[in-house]
N, C-alpha and C positions, 0 to 999 in steps of 0.2 A: 685186291687189297692189299698193304705190306704190311711185314713184319718186323719187329728193329727194336733193339735195346731203349728200356726210356730215357729222355733227354732231360734234362734238367727244365729248359724252357716248355717244355709239358706240364710245368708243375700245374698249375694252375686250371687248365682245362681237366688235369686228371683228377685233381682234385673235385670240380664240379660233375665230372661222368662218375664216380662214387658216390658223390651225394646223391645226385641224382637215380639213380642204379637204383639203391637200398632204400630211398623213398618211395619209389613206383614199384618197390615189391613186399618192401615192410610197412613205414610209416616214416613220417618227416623226424623223428626224433632218431630214428637208427639211420635214417640219410646222414643226419646229421655229426652224429656218433661215427661214422665210420669214416666220415671226410673228414674227420678230425684225426682220426689214426691214421691215413693217409700221409696229412699234411704233417704229422710229426713223424711218421718211418723215413720222410722223405727230410725233412730239417731238421731232426734230431741221429740220424743212426750212420755211421762212420761208412763213409764210400764202399768199403772192399766187404763192409756188414750186409749191404741191403743192393739186390739187383731186378732192376725192373725191366718189364718189356710190355711193348704196344701192337695195337692192330690200329693201323689207318685206313679210314676209305675217303678218299678225295681231299688227303692233307688233314684231317681231322681225326681224332682218338675216335676210337667205338669200342675198345676193348682194354684193359691192362691187366695185368698181376705183378704181384712182388712177391720175393724169396728173401726172408731175414735169415741170417747166420742165426745157428742152434747152438750153443757151445756146450760142453759134457766135459767131466773129470778126466776123461782119456781124450787123446789128439783124435778126432774126428771130424770129417769136414759136413757138415750137415746144414742143410736151411731147412726151413718153413716156408709154403707158399700161404700166403695169406696179405693180403685178402682178392679178391676175384671178380673183377667187375667188368658184363657188357651190356655195351648201350641197350636199352627196353628194345629198341626197333630193331635190333639186329640178334635178339637172343635169337636159341631154336636152330639158328644155321649151321653149327660146327664151329662156329669161331674160338670161342672158349677153349674147345679144345684142338684147334690147331697152335691157339696161343700156347698152351700147356705144353705142348708135343716139341714148340720149335724152342721155348725156352729151356725144355729138359735136356732139347740137344745143346745151346750154350752151354749148358750147366755141367754136360758130361765134357768139354772142350775144357772149362776153367780149372777138370779134376774133385770135381763135388763127389764125393763118397754116397751120399744120402739125401735122400727130400721126404720132410713130411707135408702132411696137412690136416684141418681141422675142420668135416664138413661135412655133404651129403655122399655115403658112399656108393650108393649109386649113378653120382655124377663122373667121382674121379677113380672108379674103378674102368671107367672108358679109357683114362689115361695111364696107366699102368698102377695106381697106386692100390694098396692090400692093406686090409684091416690087421691094426699091430694092438697087441694085447698091451696094458697101460701099465702090466708087470715087465713086461718087456724092454718098451721104450719110453719110460717114466713122464710124462709132460712138465710141463713148466709150471701149470697148475691143474687143481683139480674140474676134471671136463663133466659138463652137463652133459654131455650128450657121450660116453664113452666110444660106441661104435663107430663114431664119424673121425677118431683116431687112427690114422692110416701114413704107410708110406711107401718108399719102393728105393732100392739099392740102385746105383747108375752106375756100378760097376760089375764084377764077380760076386763080391762079396753077398754073402746073405743078409739082411738085416736079421741078428741076433742080438741079446740082452746090451744095452751099454749100462756099464756101472753109473749110480747117480742120477740125480734129477737134470734135465736139460736146463739150460738160460736159456731165454729169448732176448733179442734189444729193447731198450729199455720201451720205446712205445707199443710192443706186445706184451711187455709185462704190467699188466693188469687182469683180475680176475674176469672180469667182465668180457672180458674176448673169448675167454675160454669155456 
């Protein structure tokens, strides 16, 4: 397995991966929704606001993750991890965790201070995320599952309250994803 940065030549393959994974896990409607989110992330985000990473096996994308910029009223270099997809046939093998750890190391090298995510605390705690109160870091939208709001510092700084609400890239700027 090879881990690397996402390349725009992989766009169609990655969109299909997300669509299939979320169709298998949830239903076709969710698959289409997340496939469209990924297409919008890739096509509308500024290059410096979106970082993607893939896992390849025999030249095929078997997993992908995206980090998009979160902006605050004070200067903070922060990104949110969303969404994550691992090919259904390759799940429960640690590939997602390996890819997230690889990506977080790359973000550290780029000077990113904080990463956040919104998902299963049991899964994301395995790669260094901890639950955060919505009062400490106010998410872009009201969360339907506040226990899933998590973050980690990529520097020596602790995650403390950051003034104001965070703002996300336009593709994620919809209540349906929160």
